[in-house]
N, C-alpha and C positions, 0 to 999 in steps of 0.2 A: 303716339300711340292712343285713340283715341277708344273712349267705352265700351262700343260696336265688336274693336280689333281685340278688345282683351277680354270678354265675354265668350270669342268662337274661340279662343287660345285658352283661356279656362275649359272648355269645353272637349276642345278635342281634350288637353289633355287628363281630365275624366272619362275621355274613353277610352284609350290608349290605355290609364293604369284597370279598366275594369277587363279589358279582355287580356294581359297582361296576368292577371289574380285571374281568367276564367284557361289561362289556358297554363301553369303553373298548381292549381286547384287553391287556393287560396282563400277561407269565408273571414268573413269582416270578426270573426269570434278569435282566432291566428290560428284556428289552427287545421290538418286539412279536412276534405267538403270527403274527399271518402275512401280513407284507411284502408293502412297494410292486412291484406290480410288475416300475412303471423301476427300483428300488435294485433287484430281483435282480438285470435287465437290465444295470447299471452295474453289480453286480460277479461274472456273467459278463465280462464283457467284461475288468475291473480283472483277473480269474482268469488269462482269453488272456491279456492285454497281459502280467506278471509272465510267466510261464512261457514265455512269447515273447523277452523283457530275458534270461531263466537261460541258453535258452537260448543266446545273440548270444554270452551272459561266456561259458559251458563253450569256444565256436568262440576266442575272447582271448585264454582264460586258453594253448590247446593254441594259437596257433598264437605265441607269447609265446614258449614252453614252446621249443616246436621250436625260433625263432630265438634262442634262446641258448642252444641243443645247438650250432648249426649254426655258432655264430659263436666258442664252445668249440672246437669240431670245427678252427676256420679258423685260429686261434690256436697252438694246437697244431701244425700247417701249417706257419705260418712258425716257429716257434720246432724243430722240428726241420732244415726246411735251412741 
């Protein structure tokens, strides 16, 4: 096989791979080009849930810090008596 035939075979193989990739919807990054609408809806729901949980965590952290501070103040008040 001469070098020109080898180049032609490689070009044809790359073209076939490109056509198959386009047909089955795979991108070079490994994911699909167009996500399923059901998957997109679930992703949005999960993002909203994560956002809500982060907000709840912030509230719990704030409550915990406030209780620590108030407990420290109460202990100091008792020591002063």
